TORPA-4810 file (N, C-alpha, C, O; in nm, 3 decimals):
<nodes>
NODE_1_0.084_-0.118_0.000_0.000_0.000_0.000_0.089_0.124_0.000_0.184_0.131_0.077_X
NODE_2_0.058_0.222_-0.086_0.138_0.344_-0.092_0.110_0.431_0.029_0.012_0.412_0.101_X
NODE_3_0.200_0.528_0.050_0.182_0.621_0.162_0.054_0.701_0.144_-0.016_0.729_0.241_X
NODE_4_0.025_0.738_0.019_-0.097_0.815_-0.007_-0.221_0.734_0.026_-0.317_0.785_0.084_X
NODE_5_-0.220_0.605_-0.013_-0.335_0.520_0.016_-0.350_0.499_0.166_-0.461_0.499_0.219_X
NODE_6_-0.234_0.482_0.234_-0.239_0.463_0.378_-0.294_0.585_0.449_-0.356_0.574_0.554_X
NODE_7_-0.271_0.702_0.391_-0.317_0.827_0.451_-0.462_0.858_0.416_-0.515_0.961_0.456_X
NODE_8_-0.527_0.771_0.342_-0.667_0.791_0.308_-0.690_0.841_0.167_-0.805_0.848_0.123_X
NODE_9_-0.584_0.876_0.095_-0.599_0.918_-0.045_-0.603_0.794_-0.132_-0.537_0.695_-0.102_X
NODE_10_-0.679_0.799_-0.241_-0.681_0.684_-0.331_-0.549_0.668_-0.403_-0.474_0.765_-0.416_X
NODE_11_-0.517_0.548_-0.451_-0.397_0.530_-0.534_-0.403_0.626_-0.653_-0.511_0.664_-0.697_X
NODE_12_-0.287_0.665_-0.702_-0.281_0.767_-0.806_-0.362_0.731_-0.930_-0.431_0.816_-0.985_X
NODE_13_-0.354_0.605_-0.975_-0.429_0.569_-1.095_-0.579_0.585_-1.074_-0.651_0.629_-1.164_X
NODE_14_-0.627_0.549_-0.955_-0.769_0.565_-0.925_-0.808_0.712_-0.915_-0.916_0.751_-0.958_X
NODE_15_-0.720_0.793_-0.860_-0.747_0.937_-0.851_-0.757_0.999_-0.989_-0.850_1.074_-1.017_X
NODE_16_-0.662_0.966_-1.077_-0.666_1.019_-1.214_-0.793_0.973_-1.284_-0.860_1.053_-1.349_X
NODE_17_-0.826_0.844_-1.272_-0.946_0.791_-1.337_-1.072_0.858_-1.286_-1.167_0.878_-1.362_X
NODE_18_-1.075_0.893_-1.158_-1.195_0.955_-1.101_-1.214_1.098_-1.147_-1.326_1.148_-1.147_X
NODE_19_-1.106_1.164_-1.187_-1.114_1.306_-1.227_-1.118_1.325_-1.378_-1.180_1.419_-1.427_X
NODE_20_-1.052_1.237_-1.454_-1.049_1.251_-1.599_-1.189_1.230_-1.657_-1.270_1.156_-1.602_X
NODE_21_-1.214_1.298_-1.769_-1.345_1.290_-1.833_-1.328_1.235_-1.974_-1.246_1.286_-2.051_X
NODE_22_-1.404_1.130_-2.008_-1.402_1.075_-2.144_-1.499_1.153_-2.232_-1.616_1.169_-2.198_X
NODE_23_-1.448_1.201_-2.345_-1.530_1.276_-2.441_-1.539_1.191_-2.568_-1.442_1.182_-2.643_X
NODE_24_-1.656_1.129_-2.593_-1.669_1.045_-2.712_-1.673_1.129_-2.840_-1.721_1.243_-2.841_X
NODE_25_-1.623_1.069_-2.947_-1.628_1.128_-3.080_-1.558_1.263_-3.089_-1.606_1.354_-3.157_X
NODE_26_-1.446_1.278_-3.019_-1.367_1.400_-3.028_-1.219_1.362_-3.039_-1.171_1.281_-2.960_X
NODE_27_-1.147_1.417_-3.134_-1.182_1.526_-3.225_-1.258_1.482_-3.349_-1.291_1.565_-3.434_X
NODE_28_-1.284_1.352_-3.360_-1.364_1.304_-3.473_-1.436_1.177_-3.430_-1.400_1.116_-3.329_X
NODE_29_-1.539_1.136_-3.507_-1.617_1.017_-3.469_-1.530_0.893_-3.450_-1.439_0.866_-3.529_X
NODE_30_-1.559_0.819_-3.344_-1.488_0.696_-3.315_-1.372_0.712_-3.220_-1.321_0.612_-3.168_X
NODE_31_-1.328_0.835_-3.194_-1.217_0.862_-3.102_-1.273_0.903_-2.967_-1.363_0.988_-2.959_X
NODE_32_-1.220_0.844_-2.861_-1.257_0.885_-2.724_-1.142_0.968_-2.670_-1.031_0.916_-2.650_X
NODE_33_-1.167_1.095_-2.645_-1.066_1.188_-2.594_-1.067_1.184_-2.442_-1.172_1.200_-2.380_X
NODE_34_-0.949_1.162_-2.381_-0.937_1.160_-2.236_-0.897_1.300_-2.190_-0.782_1.341_-2.206_X
NODE_35_-0.992_1.372_-2.132_-0.969_1.509_-2.088_-0.909_1.510_-1.948_-0.975_1.473_-1.851_X
NODE_36_-0.784_1.552_-1.939_-0.714_1.555_-1.810_-0.721_1.691_-1.742_-0.664_1.707_-1.633_X
NODE_37_-0.788_1.789_-1.802_-0.789_1.921_-1.740_-0.847_1.921_-1.598_-0.801_2.000_-1.516_X
NODE_38_-0.945_1.835_-1.565_-0.988_1.832_-1.424_-0.879_1.780_-1.329_-0.877_1.817_-1.212_X
NODE_39_-0.790_1.696_-1.379_-0.678_1.649_-1.297_-0.580_1.764_-1.276_-0.529_1.783_-1.165_X
NODE_40_-0.552_1.840_-1.381_-0.464_1.955_-1.371_-0.520_2.058_-1.273_-0.445_2.123_-1.200_X
NODE_41_-0.651_2.072_-1.271_-0.715_2.175_-1.188_-0.719_2.138_-1.039_-0.741_2.225_-0.955_X
NODE_42_-0.699_2.012_-1.007_-0.700_1.966_-0.868_-0.556_1.970_-0.816_-0.472_1.892_-0.862_X
NODE_43_-0.528_2.058_-0.722_-0.391_2.079_-0.676_-0.322_1.953_-0.627_-0.208_1.926_-0.664_X
NODE_44_-0.390_1.875_-0.543_-0.329_1.754_-0.489_-0.307_1.650_-0.599_-0.201_1.587_-0.604_X
NODE_45_-0.405_1.633_-0.686_-0.392_1.536_-0.795_-0.279_1.576_-0.889_-0.201_1.491_-0.933_X
NODE_46_-0.271_1.705_-0.921_-0.167_1.751_-1.012_-0.029_1.729_-0.950_0.063_1.682_-1.017_X
NODE_47_-0.013_1.762_-0.821_0.115_1.741_-0.752_0.154_1.594_-0.756_0.268_1.561_-0.789_X
NODE_48_0.061_1.506_-0.723_0.092_1.363_-0.721_0.123_1.312_-0.862_0.210_1.226_-0.878_X
NODE_49_0.053_1.364_-0.962_0.078_1.323_-1.100_0.219_1.363_-1.142_0.291_1.283_-1.202_X
NODE_50_0.259_1.485_-1.111_0.393_1.532_-1.147_0.499_1.450_-1.075_0.599_1.411_-1.135_X
NODE_51_0.478_1.423_-0.946_0.573_1.340_-0.871_0.585_1.201_-0.933_0.695_1.146_-0.942_X
NODE_52_0.472_1.146_-0.976_0.475_1.014_-1.039_0.550_1.014_-1.171_0.625_0.921_-1.200_X
NODE_53_0.530_1.117_-1.250_0.598_1.127_-1.379_0.749_1.146_-1.363_0.827_1.102_-1.447_X
NODE_54_0.788_1.212_-1.255_0.929_1.246_-1.235_1.005_1.145_-1.151_1.125_1.162_-1.128_X
NODE_55_0.938_1.040_-1.103_1.001_0.946_-1.011_1.135_0.896_-1.066_1.140_0.848_-1.180_X
NODE_56_1.243_0.905_-0.987_1.375_0.861_-1.035_1.378_0.716_-1.078_1.460_0.679_-1.162_X
NODE_57_1.289_0.632_-1.023_1.290_0.490_-1.059_1.246_0.466_-1.202_1.255_0.354_-1.252_X
NODE_58_1.198_0.571_-1.270_1.155_0.555_-1.409_1.270_0.534_-1.505_1.254_0.467_-1.607_X
NODE_59_1.384_0.589_-1.473_1.490_0.596_-1.572_1.554_0.460_-1.597_1.551_0.371_-1.512_X
NODE_60_1.610_0.447_-1.714_1.683_0.328_-1.753_1.798_0.309_-1.653_1.873_0.404_-1.628_X
NODE_61_1.814_0.190_-1.596_1.921_0.169_-1.498_2.059_0.205_-1.549_2.146_0.247_-1.472_X
NODE_62_2.081_0.190_-1.680_2.212_0.225_-1.736_2.237_0.374_-1.721_2.349_0.416_-1.691_X
NODE_63_2.132_0.456_-1.743_2.147_0.600_-1.729_2.151_0.639_-1.582_2.227_0.727_-1.543_X
NODE_64_2.071_0.573_-1.501_2.070_0.604_-1.357_2.207_0.577_-1.296_2.247_0.645_-1.202_X
NODE_65_2.278_0.479_-1.349_2.410_0.445_-1.297_2.509_0.559_-1.319_2.613_0.566_-1.252_X
NODE_66_2.478_0.650_-1.412_2.564_0.764_-1.438_2.544_0.876_-1.336_2.625_0.967_-1.326_X
NODE_67_2.433_0.868_-1.260_2.404_0.971_-1.161_2.507_0.966_-1.049_2.558_0.859_-1.013_X
NODE_68_2.536_1.082_-0.994_2.629_1.091_-0.882_2.551_1.084_-0.752_2.472_1.175_-0.723_X
NODE_69_2.570_0.979_-0.671_2.495_0.965_-0.546_2.510_1.087_-0.456_2.618_1.146_-0.446_X
NODE_70_2.402_1.125_-0.391_2.404_1.235_-0.296_2.398_1.373_-0.358_2.405_1.473_-0.286_X
NODE_71_2.386_1.380_-0.490_2.385_1.511_-0.556_2.244_1.558_-0.591_2.226_1.671_-0.635_X
NODE_72_2.146_1.472_-0.571_2.011_1.509_-0.611_1.987_1.488_-0.760_1.886_1.533_-0.813_X
NODE_73_2.078_1.419_-0.826_2.064_1.391_-0.969_1.942_1.302_-0.990_1.938_1.190_-0.939_X
NODE_74_1.842_1.350_-1.066_1.722_1.270_-1.086_1.739_1.156_-1.186_1.648_1.075_-1.203_X
NODE_75_1.856_1.147_-1.252_1.878_1.043_-1.352_1.850_1.089_-1.493_1.861_1.011_-1.587_X
NODE_76_1.814_1.217_-1.508_1.796_1.277_-1.641_1.841_1.421_-1.633_1.839_1.483_-1.527_X
NODE_77_1.883_1.474_-1.749_1.939_1.610_-1.755_1.839_1.712_-1.804_1.853_1.831_-1.777_X
NODE_78_1.738_1.668_-1.875_1.640_1.758_-1.934_1.509_1.681_-1.954_1.510_1.559_-1.973_X
NODE_79_1.398_1.752_-1.950_1.267_1.692_-1.978_1.219_1.746_-2.112_1.221_1.867_-2.134_X
NODE_80_1.177_1.658_-2.200_1.119_1.697_-2.328_0.969_1.673_-2.320_0.924_1.564_-2.286_X
NODE_81_0.892_1.777_-2.353_0.745_1.768_-2.351_0.688_1.784_-2.491_0.738_1.863_-2.571_X
NODE_82_0.584_1.707_-2.519_0.523_1.706_-2.652_0.397_1.792_-2.652_0.315_1.784_-2.561_X
NODE_83_0.383_1.874_-2.755_0.266_1.963_-2.768_0.137_1.883_-2.766_0.131_1.778_-2.831_X
NODE_84_0.035_1.926_-2.695_0.030_2.048_-2.617_0.023_2.020_-2.467_0.091_2.087_-2.389_X
NODE_85_-0.057_1.923_-2.425_-0.068_1.898_-2.281_0.062_1.849_-2.221_0.085_1.864_-2.101_X
NODE_86_0.147_1.789_-2.303_0.278_1.748_-2.255_0.363_1.865_-2.209_0.452_1.848_-2.126_X
NODE_87_0.335_1.987_-2.262_0.408_2.106_-2.217_0.382_2.132_-2.069_0.475_2.159_-1.993_X
NODE_88_0.254_2.125_-2.030_0.218_2.151_-1.890_0.289_2.053_-1.798_0.345_2.091_-1.695_X
NODE_89_0.284_1.927_-1.836_0.343_1.822_-1.753_0.495_1.831_-1.749_0.556_1.822_-1.643_X
NODE_90_0.557_1.848_-1.866_0.703_1.851_-1.874_0.759_1.969_-1.796_0.861_1.956_-1.728_X
NODE_91_0.695_2.085_-1.805_0.743_2.202_-1.733_0.739_2.178_-1.583_0.833_2.212_-1.511_X
NODE_92_0.631_2.119_-1.534_0.618_2.092_-1.391_0.719_1.987_-1.345_0.779_2.001_-1.239_X
NODE_93_0.738_1.883_-1.425_0.836_1.778_-1.391_0.977_1.837_-1.389_1.055_1.808_-1.298_X
NODE_94_1.010_1.918_-1.489_1.143_1.979_-1.496_1.167_2.070_-1.376_1.276_2.068_-1.318_X
NODE_95_1.067_2.148_-1.340_1.081_2.237_-1.225_1.107_2.157_-1.097_1.194_2.192_-1.017_X
NODE_96_1.030_2.051_-1.079_1.049_1.968_-0.959_1.188_1.905_-0.956_1.251_1.897_-0.851_X
NODE_97_1.235_1.860_-1.073_1.364_1.790_-1.080_1.483_1.886_-1.083_1.597_1.843_-1.064_X
NODE_98_1.457_2.014_-1.108_1.566_2.111_-1.115_1.645_2.104_-1.243_1.766_2.130_-1.245_X
NODE_99_1.576_2.068_-1.353_1.642_2.060_-1.484_1.564_2.146_-1.584_1.458_2.200_-1.551_X
NODE_100_1.617_2.156_-1.704_1.551_2.234_-1.808_1.443_2.156_-1.879_1.427_2.035_-1.860_X
NODE_101_1.368_2.228_-1.962_1.259_2.167_-2.039_1.271_2.208_-2.185_1.305_2.323_-2.215_X
NODE_102_1.244_2.114_-2.275_1.252_2.138_-2.419_1.118_2.101_-2.481_1.067_1.992_-2.457_X
NODE_103_1.059_2.191_-2.562_0.933_2.159_-2.629_0.952_2.091_-2.763_1.041_2.128_-2.840_X
NODE_104_0.869_1.991_-2.791_0.855_1.934_-2.924_0.724_1.990_-2.976_0.618_1.966_-2.919_X
NODE_105_0.731_2.066_-3.087_0.616_2.142_-3.135_0.559_2.084_-3.263_0.624_2.007_-3.334_X
NODE_106_0.437_2.124_-3.291_0.376_2.094_-3.421_0.444_2.179_-3.527_0.504_2.282_-3.496_X
NODE_107_0.435_2.136_-3.652_0.504_2.203_-3.762_0.467_2.351_-3.771_0.351_2.389_-3.753_X
NODE_108_0.568_2.432_-3.799_0.545_2.574_-3.822_0.541_2.661_-3.699_0.510_2.780_-3.709_X
NODE_109_0.572_2.606_-3.582_0.563_2.683_-3.457_0.699_2.733_-3.407_0.704_2.825_-3.326_X
NODE_110_0.807_2.674_-3.455_0.940_2.709_-3.406_1.008_2.806_-3.503_1.005_2.783_-3.624_X
NODE_111_1.070_2.914_-3.451_1.122_3.018_-3.539_1.263_2.997_-3.592_1.301_3.061_-3.690_X
NODE_112_1.341_2.909_-3.530_1.480_2.893_-3.570_1.502_2.760_-3.641_1.407_2.686_-3.668_X
NODE_113_1.628_2.729_-3.671_1.659_2.604_-3.741_1.603_2.486_-3.663_1.620_2.477_-3.541_X
NODE_114_1.537_2.397_-3.735_1.468_2.288_-3.667_1.481_2.158_-3.744_1.513_2.155_-3.863_X
NODE_115_1.456_2.051_-3.671_1.454_1.916_-3.726_1.309_1.869_-3.722_1.238_1.897_-3.626_X
NODE_116_1.264_1.798_-3.826_1.124_1.756_-3.836_1.111_1.605_-3.846_1.201_1.536_-3.894_X
NODE_117_0.997_1.555_-3.797_0.964_1.412_-3.811_0.814_1.400_-3.837_0.732_1.456_-3.764_X
NODE_118_0.780_1.327_-3.943_0.640_1.299_-3.974_0.597_1.173_-3.901_0.678_1.084_-3.877_X
NODE_119_0.469_1.166_-3.867_0.417_1.048_-3.798_0.269_1.032_-3.825_0.200_1.127_-3.862_X
NODE_120_0.222_0.908_-3.805_0.079_0.879_-3.819_0.021_0.868_-3.679_0.085_0.816_-3.588_X
NODE_121_-0.101_0.917_-3.662_-0.172_0.900_-3.536_-0.306_0.834_-3.565_-0.340_0.807_-3.680_X
NODE_122_-0.383_0.809_-3.458_-0.503_0.729_-3.476_-0.609_0.793_-3.564_-0.702_0.725_-3.607_X
NODE_123_-0.596_0.924_-3.590_-0.697_0.989_-3.674_-0.636_1.082_-3.778_-0.696_1.183_-3.814_X
NODE_124_-0.516_1.049_-3.828_-0.456_1.129_-3.934_-0.305_1.123_-3.932_-0.246_1.029_-3.877_X
NODE_125_-0.241_1.224_-3.991_-0.096_1.235_-3.991_-0.057_1.376_-3.948_-0.138_1.469_-3.956_X
NODE_126_0.067_1.391_-3.902_0.115_1.522_-3.857_0.266_1.524_-3.860_0.332_1.424_-3.888_X
NODE_127_0.321_1.642_-3.829_0.466_1.662_-3.825_0.502_1.728_-3.693_0.434_1.821_-3.648_X
NODE_128_0.610_1.681_-3.632_0.663_1.741_-3.510_0.800_1.799_-3.541_0.870_1.753_-3.631_X
NODE_129_0.837_1.903_-3.464_0.966_1.969_-3.485_1.030_2.004_-3.351_0.963_2.022_-3.250_X
NODE_130_1.163_2.015_-3.354_1.240_2.058_-3.238_1.355_2.145_-3.290_1.407_2.119_-3.398_X
NODE_131_1.394_2.247_-3.213_1.509_2.327_-3.252_1.634_2.239_-3.252_1.652_2.155_-3.165_X
NODE_132_1.720_2.260_-3.351_1.838_2.174_-3.365_1.940_2.195_-3.253_2.025_2.109_-3.231_X
NODE_133_1.931_2.309_-3.182_2.026_2.334_-3.074_1.965_2.312_-2.935_2.021_2.356_-2.835_X
NODE_134_1.851_2.244_-2.929_1.781_2.229_-2.801_1.839_2.119_-2.712_1.815_2.119_-2.591_X
NODE_135_1.916_2.028_-2.769_1.980_1.920_-2.692_2.125_1.909_-2.733_2.163_1.947_-2.844_X
NODE_136_2.206_1.857_-2.642_2.346_1.831_-2.674_2.368_1.680_-2.672_2.302_1.609_-2.596_X
NODE_137_2.461_1.631_-2.753_2.487_1.487_-2.756_2.518_1.432_-2.617_2.597_1.489_-2.541_X
NODE_138_2.454_1.320_-2.585_2.476_1.254_-2.457_2.382_1.299_-2.346_2.380_1.236_-2.241_X
NODE_139_2.305_1.406_-2.367_2.211_1.449_-2.263_2.109_1.340_-2.237_2.053_1.281_-2.331_X
NODE_140_2.084_1.313_-2.108_1.983_1.214_-2.068_1.846_1.283_-2.066_1.828_1.385_-2.000_X
NODE_141_1.752_1.225_-2.139_1.621_1.288_-2.160_1.510_1.203_-2.101_1.502_1.083_-2.125_X
NODE_142_1.423_1.268_-2.023_1.296_1.209_-1.981_1.191_1.268_-2.073_1.169_1.389_-2.072_X
NODE_143_1.127_1.185_-2.153_1.024_1.228_-2.248_0.888_1.216_-2.182_0.852_1.108_-2.134_X
NODE_144_0.812_1.325_-2.178_0.685_1.330_-2.106_0.572_1.371_-2.198_0.585_1.463_-2.279_X
NODE_145_0.459_1.300_-2.184_0.336_1.338_-2.256_0.217_1.293_-2.172_0.233_1.225_-2.071_X
NODE_146_0.099_1.331_-2.216_-0.020_1.298_-2.139_-0.070_1.157_-2.168_-0.101_1.083_-2.075_X
NODE_147_-0.077_1.120_-2.296_-0.138_0.992_-2.333_-0.047_0.915_-2.429_0.007_0.972_-2.524_X
NODE_148_-0.032_0.786_-2.404_0.032_0.695_-2.499_-0.079_0.613_-2.563_-0.142_0.530_-2.497_X
NODE_149_-0.103_0.637_-2.691_-0.207_0.563_-2.764_-0.136_0.467_-2.861_-0.086_0.363_-2.819_X
NODE_150_-0.132_0.502_-2.989_-0.064_0.416_-3.086_0.087_0.431_-3.081_0.160_0.348_-3.135_X
NODE_151_0.134_0.537_-3.017_0.277_0.559_-3.002_0.339_0.644_-3.111_0.459_0.670_-3.107_X
NODE_152_0.261_0.688_-3.209_0.316_0.766_-3.320_0.381_0.895_-3.278_0.492_0.927_-3.321_X
NODE_153_0.314_0.971_-3.193_0.367_1.100_-3.148_0.495_1.081_-3.069_0.594_1.151_-3.092_X
NODE_154_0.494_0.988_-2.976_0.611_0.966_-2.893_0.726_0.902_-2.970_0.843_0.934_-2.945_X
NODE_155_0.696_0.814_-3.064_0.802_0.754_-3.146_0.870_0.862_-3.231_0.992_0.860_-3.248_X
NODE_156_0.790_0.955_-3.286_0.848_1.065_-3.363_0.934_1.153_-3.273_1.040_1.200_-3.314_X
NODE_157_0.889_1.175_-3.150_0.966_1.256_-3.055_1.097_1.187_-3.020_1.201_1.253_-3.012_X
NODE_158_1.093_1.056_-2.999_1.216_0.980_-2.972_1.313_0.995_-3.089_1.433_1.015_-3.068_X
NODE_159_1.262_0.985_-3.211_1.350_0.995_-3.327_1.416_1.132_-3.335_1.533_1.143_-3.373_X
NODE_160_1.343_1.238_-3.299_1.400_1.373_-3.299_1.509_1.385_-3.191_1.616_1.439_-3.217_X
NODE_161_1.479_1.335_-3.072_1.575_1.342_-2.961_1.703_1.268_-2.999_1.813_1.319_-2.979_X
NODE_162_1.689_1.148_-3.052_1.806_1.067_-3.086_1.884_1.125_-3.204_2.006_1.111_-3.211_X
NODE_163_1.813_1.189_-3.296_1.883_1.253_-3.408_1.971_1.368_-3.360_2.071_1.400_-3.424_X
NODE_164_1.936_1.429_-3.248_2.016_1.536_-3.189_2.121_1.484_-3.092_2.195_1.562_-3.033_X
NODE_165_2.127_1.351_-3.075_2.226_1.291_-2.988_2.181_1.272_-2.844_2.260_1.230_-2.760_X
NODE_166_2.054_1.302_-2.815_2.001_1.281_-2.682_1.982_1.134_-2.652_1.967_1.053_-2.744_X
NODE_167_1.982_1.098_-2.524_1.962_0.960_-2.480_1.831_0.954_-2.403_1.820_1.009_-2.293_X
NODE_168_1.732_0.889_-2.460_1.602_0.877_-2.394_1.613_0.773_-2.283_1.626_0.654_-2.311_X
NODE_169_1.608_0.818_-2.158_1.621_0.725_-2.046_1.487_0.667_-2.005_1.481_0.560_-1.945_X
NODE_170_1.378_0.736_-2.039_1.244_0.684_-2.012_1.141_0.770_-2.081_1.163_0.888_-2.109_X
NODE_171_1.027_0.708_-2.109_0.908_0.778_-2.159_0.806_0.768_-2.047_0.772_0.659_-2.002_X
NODE_172_0.756_0.882_-2.001_0.665_0.886_-1.888_0.535_0.954_-1.930_0.536_1.067_-1.979_X
NODE_173_0.422_0.883_-1.912_0.291_0.935_-1.954_0.191_0.919_-1.841_0.209_0.838_-1.750_X
NODE_174_0.086_0.998_-1.848_-0.022_0.987_-1.749_-0.108_0.865_-1.779_-0.134_0.783_-1.691_X
NODE_175_-0.153_0.853_-1.904_-0.245_0.747_-1.943_-0.185_0.664_-2.056_-0.132_0.718_-2.152_X
NODE_176_-0.194_0.532_-2.043_-0.158_0.442_-2.153_-0.283_0.366_-2.196_-0.345_0.297_-2.115_X
NODE_177_-0.317_0.380_-2.323_-0.429_0.305_-2.380_-0.371_0.173_-2.429_-0.326_0.162_-2.544_X
NODE_178_-0.372_0.074_-2.343_-0.295_-0.049_-2.366_-0.336_-0.125_-2.490_-0.253_-0.191_-2.552_X
NODE_179_-0.463_-0.119_-2.529_-0.510_-0.194_-2.645_-0.451_-0.144_-2.776_-0.457_-0.215_-2.877_X
NODE_180_-0.395_-0.024_-2.777_-0.346_0.034_-2.902_-0.199_0.003_-2.930_-0.148_0.038_-3.036_X
NODE_181_-0.130_-0.061_-2.835_0.004_-0.113_-2.862_0.116_-0.013_-2.871_0.221_-0.044_-2.928_X
NODE_182_0.098_0.108_-2.819_0.202_0.209_-2.829_0.332_0.173_-2.759_0.440_0.209_-2.806_X
NODE_183_0.323_0.101_-2.648_0.443_0.062_-2.573_0.538_-0.021_-2.661_0.659_-0.001_-2.658_X
NODE_184_0.482_-0.113_-2.739_0.565_-0.197_-2.826_0.635_-0.112_-2.932_0.748_-0.141_-2.972_X
NODE_185_0.568_-0.009_-2.977_0.627_0.078_-3.080_0.747_0.157_-3.025_0.836_0.196_-3.101_X
NODE_186_0.749_0.178_-2.895_0.857_0.255_-2.833_0.972_0.169_-2.783_1.075_0.221_-2.740_X
NODE_187_0.957_0.037_-2.790_1.063_-0.054_-2.746_1.191_-0.023_-2.823_1.185_0.007_-2.942_X
NODE_188_1.306_-0.030_-2.757_1.334_-0.086_-2.624_1.332_0.017_-2.512_1.380_-0.011_-2.402_X
NODE_189_1.277_0.135_-2.537_1.278_0.240_-2.435_1.183_0.206_-2.320_1.075_0.151_-2.341_X
NODE_190_1.225_0.238_-2.197_1.142_0.217_-2.080_1.021_0.309_-2.086_1.034_0.428_-2.113_X
NODE_191_0.902_0.253_-2.061_0.778_0.332_-2.062_0.713_0.319_-1.925_0.698_0.209_-1.872_X
NODE_192_0.676_0.432_-1.868_0.608_0.434_-1.739_0.476_0.508_-1.756_0.474_0.622_-1.804_X
NODE_193_0.366_0.443_-1.718_0.233_0.506_-1.724_0.173_0.508_-1.585_0.182_0.410_-1.511_X
NODE_194_0.111_0.620_-1.550_0.048_0.631_-1.419_-0.086_0.561_-1.415_-0.129_0.516_-1.309_X
NODE_195_-0.153_0.550_-1.531_-0.285_0.485_-1.537_-0.292_0.408_-1.668_-0.284_0.466_-1.777_X
NODE_196_-0.308_0.277_-1.658_-0.325_0.190_-1.776_-0.473_0.161_-1.793_-0.540_0.115_-1.700_X
NODE_197_-0.523_0.188_-1.911_-0.665_0.165_-1.937_-0.685_0.104_-2.075_-0.799_0.078_-2.114_X
</nodes>
């Protein structure tokens, strides 16, 4: 039993499930959108969600072994967040961990030299971009987003990070839609989800 459960709070996955709202047929028919804004709006839930996403145990043991004991090293050097709700989460995780944050944006949003990756998602195709100077070779990256569905968005983000020489130590998400197989698409990278549904 977790400390939160022992103190009378529900386990984190149950808390997220109780606050998230399913919106059928959005953004198009057949898609169920998981609205996490009520979780963001609840201070305790948001704090616990950020702590869960940032947990040092998420990182690949090989990268964690590079951490210097007693220094407060979280096992990653930077947090990368994927547009758009991933920005909220990544910024909060980075602040808690005391590291920087890098945005992965939709096409046409970044003003300087950028690297692009096209990907397919469950209801279409899109392009993601990152500034070419946003990471340095060898930087340990915690990749954060709200939902892991088919894995297209996160796989494209991994490809951008690795093309810049970053080392993805873990992918951390709030919700994993397990039936869609996104985790397999991200292999061999470690994936941590706070709520599997």
